[in-house]
N, C-alpha and C positions, 0 to 999 in steps of 0.2 A: 576560464579556469582549466588548467591542464590536468587530465586524469592520470593517476598512477598507472604504470604499464600493466601490473598484475590485475588491477581492478578493471582496466579496459579489456584485458584478455578474458576475464570472467564474464563481463557484460556481452562481449562479442560471441561467446560460446553458448549463450542462452538460446538464440533462435532468430528467426526473421519472419517478416510479414510477406506472404505471397498471395496477392489479391486480397480476398476477405479471410483467408485462413492464415493462422500463425503456425509456422513449422519449427518445432523444437530441434535443436542440435543434439547429437548423440550424448554430449557431456552436459546437457542442460541441468540435470539434477545436481551434479557435482559443482557446477558453476553457481547455482543458487546457494548451496552449502558454503561455497567459498565466500560469497557476498555476506552471508551471515557471520562467518569468521572475521572478515574484514571489519564489520561493524563492531564486533566485540573488542577489537584492538584500536578503535579510533580514539583520537585525542580530545582534549577539552574544546577544541574549535569545531568539533563535529565535521571534520574534513571529509570523511568517507561519505557520510549522509548527504553533505552538500554537493559532492561530486556526482553522486547517484541522482540527486534531484536535478542537477544541471543537465545530466544526460537523459533525463526523463525516462528512466528505466521502469518506473511504475506504469506509466502510460503506454510505453512502446513494447514492453516485454512481459511484465508481471501480470498485468490485467488481461492481456490476450491469453497467457498461459492459463490463468484462472478460468477463463471462459471456454477455451478449446480443449482443455485436458482434464475435465472433471472425472474422467474414468481412470486416470493415472493417480491413484490415491497417494502414493509416496511423494510424487512431485507436487501434487496439489497442496498437500498438507505442509510441505516444506516452503512453498511459495506463500501460503497464508502466514506461516511463521515469520518470513522475511517482511511481508506487508505489514504485519502488526508492528514490527520494529520500525519500519520506514515511515509509518503514519503516526507514530506517537507524537504528542504535542511538543513543539519546540521548547516550551517551558520545562518539560520533564528532561529533555535532552541537555539542558543547561542547568541541571541540578536544582530545579524548581525555583529559579529566579531569573529575572531579565537582567542580563549583564549590563553593568554601567560603563565598563571600559570600552572605548570606541570600537576597536577591532572586533572584540567578542560580540558587542551589540550588533555590529553589521553582519556578523556570522549568524546571529540569532534571527535578524530580520530576513536574511537570505533564506534561511531554513524555513521560516514561516511562509515566505513567498513561494517556495517550492511546494510546500504542503497545499497552499491555496491553488496552485496550478494543477497539482495532481488530483485535487478534489473533483474537478470536472470529469475525469475519467470514470468516476463512480456513478455518474448520472446514467450511464449506459444500462438499459434494462437487461442485457445479457449478463452483466456483472451481478446485478441484483438477483437474477434468476439462478445463477450458479451458486451464489452464497446461500440464498434462502433454500434452494433445493437441497443442498448438502446439509444445512442446518436442520431442515425438516426431516430428512432421512435419519439423522442422528437422534432427534428427539422422539421419533416413532419407535426406536429400539426399546424393547422391554428392559427393565432394570437388570434382569439376570443376563441379558445379552450385551449390555453396555459395559465396555471395558474402560480402563483408565485412559487409554489413548483416545477413545471416543469423547470422554468428558473433557480432556485437554483440548481437543479440536473444537468442541462446543464453546469452551471458554475463550479460545483464541478468536473464533469467529465473532463472538459477542464483543470482544475487545476491539477487533478490527472495525466493526460497525460503530462502536463508541468513538474510536479515534477519528473516523471519517466525519461523523456528525459533530465532533469537537473542533474541527478545523474552522477557524474564524472566517467570516465573510470578508471580502476585500472590495468594498464599494468603489474605492478610488480607481482600482485597476479595471473593474468591470464596466464602469461608466454607463450604468443603466439608469433609466428614468425611474421615478418613484413607483410607478405601477408595473414595472417590468420585474420579473422574478430573477433573483440573484442565483448564482451557481449553488450557493448554500440552500436556498429555498428549493431549487430543483432536486437536489439530493434528498432533502427532507421529504418531498412529495414522492419521489421515486421509491424511497425506502420506507414509506408508510406501509406497515403491514396491514393487509386487508383483514377485516374482521368478518370471517365467514363461519 
């Protein structure tokens, strides 16, 4: 799948991995905003979403930004907004039905496959720590100090968690034995909130 040039440029301007650290580019925030704009204008085939899935932008860029840049509130919140969009169920992307037409059905299956591939990135405990840490800080705010943007971020984080947990398992691709935990199970275990 060939990526649109503008889309490719936006992806390239996000940042890069250097050892264990992710280094954001100077135009990282604007590039994330560009990706959100691209998704708003995608067609019925979900072409932009499928191209971003093929490029593994969630695994290679967005998750590392989420983990390494929790202190950059504007960037972090914008990345969460993009992740909520990219992790929404394929069923919703195709107007709440599974397409019957062959090409559209293949697009649907491709999108679902990308979701299943990106689900593995959410097993990482650093991702869980970044999301729950931010969510915990927001929930600790007194009502008089909680603004509309705080409530919106709480809502987006909960939707992101729901979206990730909603990704269906793919036992055929994982080829695990009956007693081996699937990616979906590992996400569930990682994201189990401790009762303390």
